[in-house]
PyMOL Python script that loads the backbone (N, CA, C, O; Angstrom):
from pymol import cmd

cmd.read_pdbstr("""\
ATOM      1  N   MET A   1     141.393 190.547 150.440  1.00  0.00           N
ATOM      2  CA  MET A   1     141.803 191.319 149.283  1.00  0.00           C
ATOM      3  C   MET A   1     141.790 190.460 148.022  1.00  0.00           C
ATOM      4  O   MET A   1     141.807 191.007 146.919  1.00  0.00           O
ATOM      5  N   HIS A   2     141.762 189.137 148.148  1.00  0.00           N
ATOM      6  CA  HIS A   2     141.851 188.265 146.986  1.00  0.00           C
ATOM      7  C   HIS A   2     140.504 187.947 146.378  1.00  0.00           C
ATOM      8  O   HIS A   2     140.429 187.045 145.544  1.00  0.00           O
ATOM      9  N   ASN A   3     139.441 188.629 146.742  1.00  0.00           N
ATOM     10  CA  ASN A   3     138.135 188.300 146.191  1.00  0.00           C
ATOM     11  C   ASN A   3     137.526 189.447 145.399  1.00  0.00           C
ATOM     12  O   ASN A   3     136.324 189.443 145.132  1.00  0.00           O
ATOM     13  N   ARG A   4     138.341 190.432 145.019  1.00  0.00           N
ATOM     14  CA  ARG A   4     137.815 191.526 144.211  1.00  0.00           C
ATOM     15  C   ARG A   4     137.562 191.048 142.792  1.00  0.00           C
ATOM     16  O   ARG A   4     138.394 190.366 142.194  1.00  0.00           O
ATOM     17  N   GLU A   5     136.393 191.416 142.258  1.00  0.00           N
ATOM     18  CA  GLU A   5     136.040 191.109 140.876  1.00  0.00           C
ATOM     19  C   GLU A   5     135.683 192.403 140.168  1.00  0.00           C
ATOM     20  O   GLU A   5     135.170 193.338 140.783  1.00  0.00           O
ATOM     21  N   THR A   6     135.954 192.453 138.880  1.00  0.00           N
ATOM     22  CA  THR A   6     135.623 193.638 138.105  1.00  0.00           C
ATOM     23  C   THR A   6     135.460 193.259 136.631  1.00  0.00           C
ATOM     24  O   THR A   6     135.862 192.175 136.206  1.00  0.00           O
ATOM     25  N   LEU A   7     134.871 194.160 135.873  1.00  0.00           N
ATOM     26  CA  LEU A   7     134.709 193.992 134.432  1.00  0.00           C
ATOM     27  C   LEU A   7     135.688 194.902 133.706  1.00  0.00           C
ATOM     28  O   LEU A   7     135.996 195.998 134.175  1.00  0.00           O
ATOM     29  N   GLY A   8     136.174 194.444 132.564  1.00  0.00           N
ATOM     30  CA  GLY A   8     137.088 195.259 131.789  1.00  0.00           C
ATOM     31  C   GLY A   8     137.073 194.845 130.330  1.00  0.00           C
ATOM     32  O   GLY A   8     136.421 193.874 129.946  1.00  0.00           O
ATOM     33  N   ILE A   9     137.804 195.598 129.529  1.00  0.00           N
ATOM     34  CA  ILE A   9     137.884 195.361 128.090  1.00  0.00           C
ATOM     35  C   ILE A   9     139.318 194.943 127.748  1.00  0.00           C
ATOM     36  O   ILE A   9     140.277 195.583 128.180  1.00  0.00           O
ATOM     37  N   VAL A  10     139.451 193.883 126.981  1.00  0.00           N
ATOM     38  CA  VAL A  10     140.769 193.399 126.570  1.00  0.00           C
ATOM     39  C   VAL A  10     141.357 194.364 125.554  1.00  0.00           C
ATOM     40  O   VAL A  10     140.729 194.656 124.536  1.00  0.00           O
ATOM     41  N   ILE A  11     142.565 194.864 125.827  1.00  0.00           N
ATOM     42  CA  ILE A  11     143.209 195.795 124.898  1.00  0.00           C
ATOM     43  C   ILE A  11     144.418 195.170 124.209  1.00  0.00           C
ATOM     44  O   ILE A  11     144.913 195.710 123.219  1.00  0.00           O
ATOM     45  N   SER A  12     144.904 194.027 124.726  1.00  0.00           N
ATOM     46  CA  SER A  12     146.013 193.334 124.071  1.00  0.00           C
ATOM     47  C   SER A  12     145.980 191.862 124.471  1.00  0.00           C
ATOM     48  O   SER A  12     145.696 191.524 125.620  1.00  0.00           O
ATOM     49  N   ASN A  13     146.276 190.986 123.494  1.00  0.00           N
ATOM     50  CA  ASN A  13     146.369 189.561 123.778  1.00  0.00           C
ATOM     51  C   ASN A  13     147.580 188.952 123.067  1.00  0.00           C
ATOM     52  O   ASN A  13     147.559 187.780 122.691  1.00  0.00           O
ATOM     53  N   LYS A  14     148.613 189.738 122.888  1.00  0.00           N
ATOM     54  CA  LYS A  14     149.766 189.291 122.119  1.00  0.00           C
ATOM     55  C   LYS A  14     150.697 188.377 122.903  1.00  0.00           C
ATOM     56  O   LYS A  14     151.499 187.659 122.307  1.00  0.00           O
ATOM     57  N   MET A  15     150.604 188.391 124.232  1.00  0.00           N
ATOM     58  CA  MET A  15     151.452 187.518 125.033  1.00  0.00           C
ATOM     59  C   MET A  15     150.797 186.144 125.186  1.00  0.00           C
ATOM     60  O   MET A  15     149.579 186.005 125.078  1.00  0.00           O
ATOM     61  N   ASN A  16     151.625 185.139 125.438  1.00  0.00           N
ATOM     62  CA  ASN A  16     151.119 183.787 125.616  1.00  0.00           C
ATOM     63  C   ASN A  16     150.541 183.633 127.022  1.00  0.00           C
ATOM     64  O   ASN A  16     151.226 183.892 128.012  1.00  0.00           O
ATOM     65  N   LYS A  17     149.291 183.216 127.104  1.00  0.00           N
ATOM     66  CA  LYS A  17     148.575 182.988 128.368  1.00  0.00           C
ATOM     67  C   LYS A  17     148.390 184.258 129.201  1.00  0.00           C
ATOM     68  O   LYS A  17     148.147 184.177 130.405  1.00  0.00           O
ATOM     69  N   THR A  18     148.501 185.415 128.575  1.00  0.00           N
ATOM     70  CA  THR A  18     148.337 186.686 129.277  1.00  0.00           C
ATOM     71  C   THR A  18     147.569 187.651 128.387  1.00  0.00           C
ATOM     72  O   THR A  18     147.791 187.719 127.179  1.00  0.00           O
ATOM     73  N   ALA A  19     146.659 188.396 129.011  1.00  0.00           N
ATOM     74  CA  ALA A  19     145.935 189.451 128.308  1.00  0.00           C
ATOM     75  C   ALA A  19     146.045 190.726 129.129  1.00  0.00           C
ATOM     76  O   ALA A  19     146.158 190.675 130.354  1.00  0.00           O
ATOM     77  N   VAL A  20     146.012 191.858 128.457  1.00  0.00           N
ATOM     78  CA  VAL A  20     146.007 193.143 129.145  1.00  0.00           C
ATOM     79  C   VAL A  20     144.579 193.669 129.111  1.00  0.00           C
ATOM     80  O   VAL A  20     143.985 193.814 128.042  1.00  0.00           O
ATOM     81  N   VAL A  21     144.034 193.953 130.290  1.00  0.00           N
ATOM     82  CA  VAL A  21     142.640 194.370 130.413  1.00  0.00           C
ATOM     83  C   VAL A  21     142.603 195.786 130.967  1.00  0.00           C
ATOM     84  O   VAL A  21     143.272 196.102 131.951  1.00  0.00           O
ATOM     85  N   SER A  22     141.800 196.643 130.311  1.00  0.00           N
ATOM     86  CA  SER A  22     141.612 198.019 130.740  1.00  0.00           C
ATOM     87  C   SER A  22     140.311 198.122 131.538  1.00  0.00           C
ATOM     88  O   SER A  22     139.247 197.714 131.072  1.00  0.00           O
ATOM     89  N   VAL A  23     140.416 198.672 132.746  1.00  0.00           N
ATOM     90  CA  VAL A  23     139.254 198.829 133.617  1.00  0.00           C
ATOM     91  C   VAL A  23     139.067 200.312 133.895  1.00  0.00           C
ATOM     92  O   VAL A  23     139.971 200.977 134.401  1.00  0.00           O
ATOM     93  N   LYS A  24     137.879 200.829 133.560  1.00  0.00           N
ATOM     94  CA  LYS A  24     137.574 202.235 133.805  1.00  0.00           C
ATOM     95  C   LYS A  24     136.630 202.354 134.986  1.00  0.00           C
ATOM     96  O   LYS A  24     135.631 201.639 135.064  1.00  0.00           O
ATOM     97  N   LYS A  25     136.950 203.271 135.920  1.00  0.00           N
ATOM     98  CA  LYS A  25     136.031 203.493 137.034  1.00  0.00           C
ATOM     99  C   LYS A  25     135.853 204.988 137.256  1.00  0.00           C
ATOM    100  O   LYS A  25     136.816 205.752 137.185  1.00  0.00           O
ATOM    101  N   PRO A  26     134.614 205.404 137.525  1.00  0.00           N
ATOM    102  CA  PRO A  26     134.353 206.825 137.750  1.00  0.00           C
ATOM    103  C   PRO A  26     134.774 207.226 139.158  1.00  0.00           C
ATOM    104  O   PRO A  26     134.441 206.556 140.136  1.00  0.00           O
ATOM    105  N   ILE A  27     135.517 208.340 139.242  1.00  0.00           N
ATOM    106  CA  ILE A  27     135.879 208.893 140.542  1.00  0.00           C
ATOM    107  C   ILE A  27     135.560 210.381 140.537  1.00  0.00           C
ATOM    108  O   ILE A  27     135.450 210.999 139.478  1.00  0.00           O
ATOM    109  N   SER A  28     135.414 210.940 141.710  1.00  0.00           N
ATOM    110  CA  SER A  28     135.117 212.357 141.854  1.00  0.00           C
ATOM    111  C   SER A  28     136.412 213.127 142.074  1.00  0.00           C
ATOM    112  O   SER A  28     137.228 212.744 142.912  1.00  0.00           O
ATOM    113  N   HIS A  29     136.604 214.212 141.324  1.00  0.00           N
ATOM    114  CA  HIS A  29     137.773 215.060 141.496  1.00  0.00           C
ATOM    115  C   HIS A  29     137.714 215.721 142.865  1.00  0.00           C
ATOM    116  O   HIS A  29     136.664 216.220 143.270  1.00  0.00           O
ATOM    117  N   LYS A  30     138.836 215.727 143.583  1.00  0.00           N
ATOM    118  CA  LYS A  30     138.821 216.211 144.962  1.00  0.00           C
ATOM    119  C   LYS A  30     138.449 217.684 145.077  1.00  0.00           C
ATOM    120  O   LYS A  30     137.699 218.072 145.972  1.00  0.00           O
ATOM    121  N   LYS A  31     138.976 218.504 144.166  1.00  0.00           N
ATOM    122  CA  LYS A  31     138.714 219.941 144.280  1.00  0.00           C
ATOM    123  C   LYS A  31     137.443 220.349 143.546  1.00  0.00           C
ATOM    124  O   LYS A  31     136.614 221.072 144.098  1.00  0.00           O
ATOM    125  N   TYR A  32     137.286 219.898 142.326  1.00  0.00           N
ATOM    126  CA  TYR A  32     136.199 220.396 141.480  1.00  0.00           C
ATOM    127  C   TYR A  32     134.940 219.544 141.510  1.00  0.00           C
ATOM    128  O   TYR A  32     133.914 219.949 140.963  1.00  0.00           O
ATOM    129  N   ARG A  33     134.995 218.363 142.143  1.00  0.00           N
ATOM    130  CA  ARG A  33     133.824 217.495 142.294  1.00  0.00           C
ATOM    131  C   ARG A  33     133.240 217.015 140.958  1.00  0.00           C
ATOM    132  O   ARG A  33     132.082 216.601 140.900  1.00  0.00           O
ATOM    133  N   LYS A  34     134.029 217.071 139.901  1.00  0.00           N
ATOM    134  CA  LYS A  34     133.566 216.569 138.615  1.00  0.00           C
ATOM    135  C   LYS A  34     133.884 215.077 138.527  1.00  0.00           C
ATOM    136  O   LYS A  34     134.943 214.632 138.969  1.00  0.00           O
ATOM    137  N   ILE A  35     132.969 214.322 137.960  1.00  0.00           N
ATOM    138  CA  ILE A  35     133.193 212.894 137.785  1.00  0.00           C
ATOM    139  C   ILE A  35     134.115 212.684 136.595  1.00  0.00           C
ATOM    140  O   ILE A  35     133.809 213.114 135.483  1.00  0.00           O
ATOM    141  N   ILE A  36     135.250 212.020 136.826  1.00  0.00           N
ATOM    142  CA  ILE A  36     136.188 211.708 135.754  1.00  0.00           C
ATOM    143  C   ILE A  36     136.402 210.197 135.733  1.00  0.00           C
ATOM    144  O   ILE A  36     136.203 209.523 136.744  1.00  0.00           O
ATOM    145  N   LEU A  37     136.805 209.669 134.582  1.00  0.00           N
ATOM    146  CA  LEU A  37     137.057 208.240 134.446  1.00  0.00           C
ATOM    147  C   LEU A  37     138.535 207.957 134.654  1.00  0.00           C
ATOM    148  O   LEU A  37     139.386 208.514 133.960  1.00  0.00           O
ATOM    149  N   LYS A  38     138.837 207.093 135.605  1.00  0.00           N
ATOM    150  CA  LYS A  38     140.202 206.655 135.842  1.00  0.00           C
ATOM    151  C   LYS A  38     140.368 205.300 135.176  1.00  0.00           C
ATOM    152  O   LYS A  38     139.520 204.422 135.339  1.00  0.00           O
ATOM    153  N   THR A  39     141.454 205.119 134.425  1.00  0.00           N
ATOM    154  CA  THR A  39     141.704 203.878 133.697  1.00  0.00           C
ATOM    155  C   THR A  39     142.897 203.161 134.315  1.00  0.00           C
ATOM    156  O   THR A  39     143.960 203.753 134.503  1.00  0.00           O
ATOM    157  N   ASN A  40     142.712 201.879 134.629  1.00  0.00           N
ATOM    158  CA  ASN A  40     143.804 201.030 135.090  1.00  0.00           C
ATOM    159  C   ASN A  40     143.984 199.887 134.098  1.00  0.00           C
ATOM    160  O   ASN A  40     143.014 199.377 133.538  1.00  0.00           O
ATOM    161  N   LYS A  41     145.253 199.487 133.885  1.00  0.00           N
ATOM    162  CA  LYS A  41     145.550 198.346 133.033  1.00  0.00           C
ATOM    163  C   LYS A  41     146.026 197.208 133.930  1.00  0.00           C
ATOM    164  O   LYS A  41     146.904 197.394 134.772  1.00  0.00           O
ATOM    165  N   TYR A  42     145.442 196.035 133.743  1.00  0.00           N
ATOM    166  CA  TYR A  42     145.822 194.872 134.521  1.00  0.00           C
ATOM    167  C   TYR A  42     146.289 193.766 133.595  1.00  0.00           C
ATOM    168  O   TYR A  42     145.718 193.552 132.526  1.00  0.00           O
ATOM    169  N   TYR A  43     147.347 193.055 134.020  1.00  0.00           N
ATOM    170  CA  TYR A  43     147.800 191.869 133.318  1.00  0.00           C
ATOM    171  C   TYR A  43     147.027 190.689 133.891  1.00  0.00           C
ATOM    172  O   TYR A  43     147.054 190.444 135.097  1.00  0.00           O
ATOM    173  N   VAL A  44     146.337 189.960 133.014  1.00  0.00           N
ATOM    174  CA  VAL A  44     145.401 188.924 133.427  1.00  0.00           C
ATOM    175  C   VAL A  44     145.878 187.568 132.918  1.00  0.00           C
ATOM    176  O   VAL A  44     146.292 187.435 131.767  1.00  0.00           O
ATOM    177  N   HIS A  45     145.815 186.565 133.789  1.00  0.00           N
ATOM    178  CA  HIS A  45     146.180 185.203 133.410  1.00  0.00           C
ATOM    179  C   HIS A  45     145.046 184.581 132.605  1.00  0.00           C
ATOM    180  O   HIS A  45     143.928 184.439 133.099  1.00  0.00           O
ATOM    181  N   ASP A  46     145.343 184.211 131.361  1.00  0.00           N
ATOM    182  CA  ASP A  46     144.376 183.606 130.442  1.00  0.00           C
ATOM    183  C   ASP A  46     144.969 182.282 129.952  1.00  0.00           C
ATOM    184  O   ASP A  46     145.583 182.244 128.886  1.00  0.00           O
ATOM    185  N   PRO A  47     144.794 181.193 130.717  1.00  0.00           N
ATOM    186  CA  PRO A  47     145.532 179.956 130.421  1.00  0.00           C
ATOM    187  C   PRO A  47     145.217 179.321 129.071  1.00  0.00           C
ATOM    188  O   PRO A  47     146.069 178.628 128.516  1.00  0.00           O
ATOM    189  N   LEU A  48     144.026 179.533 128.529  1.00  0.00           N
ATOM    190  CA  LEU A  48     143.657 178.908 127.263  1.00  0.00           C
ATOM    191  C   LEU A  48     143.734 179.858 126.070  1.00  0.00           C
ATOM    192  O   LEU A  48     143.358 179.482 124.960  1.00  0.00           O
ATOM    193  N   ASN A  49     144.213 181.073 126.282  1.00  0.00           N
ATOM    194  CA  ASN A  49     144.305 182.094 125.229  1.00  0.00           C
ATOM    195  C   ASN A  49     142.958 182.309 124.538  1.00  0.00           C
ATOM    196  O   ASN A  49     142.884 182.315 123.309  1.00  0.00           O
ATOM    197  N   THR A  50     141.900 182.485 125.322  1.00  0.00           N
ATOM    198  CA  THR A  50     140.555 182.632 124.766  1.00  0.00           C
ATOM    199  C   THR A  50     140.178 184.077 124.474  1.00  0.00           C
ATOM    200  O   THR A  50     139.239 184.320 123.716  1.00  0.00           O
ATOM    201  N   CYS A  51     140.876 185.030 125.047  1.00  0.00           N
ATOM    202  CA  CYS A  51     140.501 186.446 124.893  1.00  0.00           C
ATOM    203  C   CYS A  51     140.927 186.986 123.538  1.00  0.00           C
ATOM    204  O   CYS A  51     141.978 186.624 123.009  1.00  0.00           O
ATOM    205  N   ASN A  52     140.097 187.855 122.989  1.00  0.00           N
ATOM    206  CA  ASN A  52     140.438 188.623 121.804  1.00  0.00           C
ATOM    207  C   ASN A  52     140.297 190.094 122.130  1.00  0.00           C
ATOM    208  O   ASN A  52     139.588 190.460 123.067  1.00  0.00           O
ATOM    209  N   VAL A  53     140.971 190.946 121.358  1.00  0.00           N
ATOM    210  CA  VAL A  53     140.917 192.392 121.598  1.00  0.00           C
ATOM    211  C   VAL A  53     139.478 192.875 121.435  1.00  0.00           C
ATOM    212  O   VAL A  53     138.822 192.567 120.440  1.00  0.00           O
ATOM    213  N   GLY A  54     138.995 193.631 122.414  1.00  0.00           N
ATOM    214  CA  GLY A  54     137.645 194.162 122.373  1.00  0.00           C
ATOM    215  C   GLY A  54     136.650 193.369 123.194  1.00  0.00           C
ATOM    216  O   GLY A  54     135.527 193.830 123.400  1.00  0.00           O
ATOM    217  N   ASP A  55     137.024 192.193 123.668  1.00  0.00           N
ATOM    218  CA  ASP A  55     136.122 191.394 124.495  1.00  0.00           C
ATOM    219  C   ASP A  55     135.921 192.035 125.863  1.00  0.00           C
ATOM    220  O   ASP A  55     136.844 192.617 126.432  1.00  0.00           O
ATOM    221  N   VAL A  56     134.704 191.918 126.381  1.00  0.00           N
ATOM    222  CA  VAL A  56     134.419 192.337 127.759  1.00  0.00           C
ATOM    223  C   VAL A  56     134.567 191.097 128.625  1.00  0.00           C
ATOM    224  O   VAL A  56     133.932 190.072 128.377  1.00  0.00           O
ATOM    225  N   VAL A  57     135.412 191.201 129.646  1.00  0.00           N
ATOM    226  CA  VAL A  57     135.722 190.041 130.482  1.00  0.00           C
ATOM    227  C   VAL A  57     135.521 190.365 131.954  1.00  0.00           C
ATOM    228  O   VAL A  57     135.588 191.523 132.365  1.00  0.00           O
ATOM    229  N   ARG A  58     135.272 189.320 132.741  1.00  0.00           N
ATOM    230  CA  ARG A  58     135.205 189.436 134.197  1.00  0.00           C
ATOM    231  C   ARG A  58     136.499 188.849 134.750  1.00  0.00           C
ATOM    232  O   ARG A  58     136.881 187.730 134.406  1.00  0.00           O
ATOM    233  N   ILE A  59     137.177 189.624 135.620  1.00  0.00           N
ATOM    234  CA  ILE A  59     138.448 189.177 136.180  1.00  0.00           C
ATOM    235  C   ILE A  59     138.383 189.250 137.695  1.00  0.00           C
ATOM    236  O   ILE A  59     137.583 189.995 138.260  1.00  0.00           O
ATOM    237  N   LYS A  60     139.237 188.464 138.350  1.00  0.00           N
ATOM    238  CA  LYS A  60     139.311 188.512 139.800  1.00  0.00           C
ATOM    239  C   LYS A  60     140.763 188.566 140.233  1.00  0.00           C
ATOM    240  O   LYS A  60     141.661 188.098 139.533  1.00  0.00           O
ATOM    241  N   GLU A  61     140.971 189.151 141.413  1.00  0.00           N
ATOM    242  CA  GLU A  61     142.308 189.271 141.960  1.00  0.00           C
ATOM    243  C   GLU A  61     142.768 187.920 142.491  1.00  0.00           C
ATOM    244  O   GLU A  61     141.970 187.151 143.027  1.00  0.00           O
ATOM    245  N   THR A  62     144.058 187.634 142.340  1.00  0.00           N
ATOM    246  CA  THR A  62     144.600 186.359 142.796  1.00  0.00           C
ATOM    247  C   THR A  62     146.013 186.583 143.324  1.00  0.00           C
ATOM    248  O   THR A  62     146.500 187.713 143.386  1.00  0.00           O
ATOM    249  N   ARG A  63     146.657 185.489 143.700  1.00  0.00           N
ATOM    250  CA  ARG A  63     148.030 185.590 144.184  1.00  0.00           C
ATOM    251  C   ARG A  63     148.948 186.021 143.045  1.00  0.00           C
ATOM    252  O   ARG A  63     148.578 185.874 141.880  1.00  0.00           O
ATOM    253  N   PRO A  64     150.134 186.549 143.347  1.00  0.00           N
ATOM    254  CA  PRO A  64     151.050 186.916 142.264  1.00  0.00           C
ATOM    255  C   PRO A  64     151.442 185.694 141.436  1.00  0.00           C
ATOM    256  O   PRO A  64     151.933 184.698 141.968  1.00  0.00           O
ATOM    257  N   LEU A  65     151.214 185.789 140.121  1.00  0.00           N
ATOM    258  CA  LEU A  65     151.536 184.696 139.221  1.00  0.00           C
ATOM    259  C   LEU A  65     152.838 184.937 138.467  1.00  0.00           C
ATOM    260  O   LEU A  65     153.471 183.992 137.995  1.00  0.00           O
ATOM    261  N   SER A  66     153.237 186.193 138.353  1.00  0.00           N
ATOM    262  CA  SER A  66     154.510 186.562 137.731  1.00  0.00           C
ATOM    263  C   SER A  66     154.859 187.953 138.243  1.00  0.00           C
ATOM    264  O   SER A  66     154.280 188.428 139.220  1.00  0.00           O
ATOM    265  N   LYS A  67     155.801 188.595 137.583  1.00  0.00           N
ATOM    266  CA  LYS A  67     156.217 189.925 138.022  1.00  0.00           C
ATOM    267  C   LYS A  67     155.063 190.920 138.028  1.00  0.00           C
ATOM    268  O   LYS A  67     154.933 191.714 138.959  1.00  0.00           O
ATOM    269  N   ASN A  68     154.218 190.883 136.987  1.00  0.00           N
ATOM    270  CA  ASN A  68     153.133 191.853 136.870  1.00  0.00           C
ATOM    271  C   ASN A  68     151.734 191.257 136.981  1.00  0.00           C
ATOM    272  O   ASN A  68     150.777 192.000 137.200  1.00  0.00           O
ATOM    273  N   LYS A  69     151.584 189.944 136.837  1.00  0.00           N
ATOM    274  CA  LYS A  69     150.251 189.325 136.806  1.00  0.00           C
ATOM    275  C   LYS A  69     149.724 189.081 138.207  1.00  0.00           C
ATOM    276  O   LYS A  69     150.313 188.323 138.978  1.00  0.00           O
ATOM    277  N   ARG A  70     148.579 189.745 138.544  1.00  0.00           N
ATOM    278  CA  ARG A  70     147.911 189.537 139.820  1.00  0.00           C
ATOM    279  C   ARG A  70     146.420 189.306 139.639  1.00  0.00           C
ATOM    280  O   ARG A  70     145.681 189.277 140.624  1.00  0.00           O
ATOM    281  N   TRP A  71     145.959 189.140 138.403  1.00  0.00           N
ATOM    282  CA  TRP A  71     144.541 188.971 138.119  1.00  0.00           C
ATOM    283  C   TRP A  71     144.348 187.725 137.276  1.00  0.00           C
ATOM    284  O   TRP A  71     145.251 187.315 136.547  1.00  0.00           O
ATOM    285  N   GLN A  72     143.173 187.122 137.376  1.00  0.00           N
ATOM    286  CA  GLN A  72     142.863 185.893 136.663  1.00  0.00           C
ATOM    287  C   GLN A  72     141.534 186.047 135.940  1.00  0.00           C
ATOM    288  O   GLN A  72     140.603 186.667 136.455  1.00  0.00           O
ATOM    289  N   LEU A  73     141.454 185.487 134.761  1.00  0.00           N
ATOM    290  CA  LEU A  73     140.249 185.532 133.950  1.00  0.00           C
ATOM    291  C   LEU A  73     139.203 184.587 134.529  1.00  0.00           C
ATOM    292  O   LEU A  73     139.493 183.422 134.803  1.00  0.00           O
ATOM    293  N   ILE A  74     137.961 185.103 134.718  1.00  0.00           N
ATOM    294  CA  ILE A  74     136.859 184.251 135.171  1.00  0.00           C
ATOM    295  C   ILE A  74     136.041 183.800 133.973  1.00  0.00           C
ATOM    296  O   ILE A  74     135.897 182.599 133.742  1.00  0.00           O
ATOM    297  N   ASP A  75     135.501 184.743 133.204  1.00  0.00           N
ATOM    298  CA  ASP A  75     134.735 184.365 132.022  1.00  0.00           C
ATOM    299  C   ASP A  75     134.641 185.525 131.042  1.00  0.00           C
ATOM    300  O   ASP A  75     134.881 186.682 131.387  1.00  0.00           O
ATOM    301  N   LEU A  76     134.283 185.180 129.811  1.00  0.00           N
ATOM    302  CA  LEU A  76     134.005 186.180 128.781  1.00  0.00           C
ATOM    303  C   LEU A  76     132.558 186.617 128.915  1.00  0.00           C
ATOM    304  O   LEU A  76     131.660 185.775 128.910  1.00  0.00           O
ATOM    305  N   VAL A  77     132.316 187.906 129.034  1.00  0.00           N
ATOM    306  CA  VAL A  77     130.960 188.411 129.145  1.00  0.00           C
ATOM    307  C   VAL A  77     130.375 188.612 127.761  1.00  0.00           C
ATOM    308  O   VAL A  77     129.218 188.273 127.512  1.00  0.00           O
ATOM    309  N   LYS A  78     131.185 189.169 126.851  1.00  0.00           N
ATOM    310  CA  LYS A  78     130.674 189.504 125.519  1.00  0.00           C
ATOM    311  C   LYS A  78     131.794 189.520 124.516  1.00  0.00           C
ATOM    312  O   LYS A  78     131.562 189.782 123.335  1.00  0.00           O
TER     313      LYS A  78
END
""", "prot")
cmd.dss("prot")
cmd.show_as("cartoon", "prot")
cmd.util.cbc("prot")
cmd.orient("prot")
């Protein structure tokens, strides 16, 4: 479970060494079969404070680092 990677967009970087990343994934509605976008927000460990709002980043799952942080920044994509 600790090797999941995903792409997301930084929506907040106001905390020290932490960024909030929004990840959208398409899922199919159970009854109507329409594709809808589900959005999850993840607290990401950013030790060097390199992220800015709007950046596309690659993150991976890691051990719990704090109460809410379970993801770690791998690199800035764009």
